[in-house]
N, C-alpha and C positions, 0 to 999 in steps of 0.2 A: 448601525446595522439596520437593515430593512426588516420590518415586522409584518410585511404583507404576506397574505396566504396565496399559495399557488393552487393549481388545479386539484391537488390531493387534499387540500384543506389543512395542511400542516404548515405552520409558519416557517419562514426562512430561517429564523433564529433556531428553531428546533432542529431543522435539517442540518444546519451548520454544527450544532452541538453534537448530534449523532455522528456526523462525518468526522469530527475531531476525535471522538471516542474511538471510532474504528481505526483511524489513522494511528493513534497512540497505542492502542492495544493489539493491533494485528499487523498493520503494514510496516511500521518502523521496526518492531522486533524481528520480523521475517527478513527485512533488508539487512539488519545488523548480523543476523545469523548467516545469511548468504555471503556477506563480505568476509566474515571470519572463515567460513569454509573455502571461499575462493582463495584467500591468502594461504591457507594451509594446503591447498591443492587437493581437497577431498570432494570436489564436485563430481557428479556422475558423468560418464562419457557422453551420454545423450545431451546433458546440459552444456558441457564444454563445446560440443559441436554446434549446438544451437547458438551459443554466444559468438562463436567464430562466424557463423553464417550471418548474424545480425550486425557484425562489426563493420 
C-alpha cells in the first residue's frame, strides 16, 4: 500500500481506510436492502421506471 500523501495532506492509507468504512457501513447495507425490496416487488413506481430506463 502506498503511504504517499496527496494534495489534501491525507495519506493514501488513511483514505483507503475511510473508504472501506463507508463501503461497509453505508453502501453495502443499502444495496442489500434494495435487492430484498426488489425481490419482494416493493420498489416505488418511480424507481421501477428509472430501472427500466437504464436497462
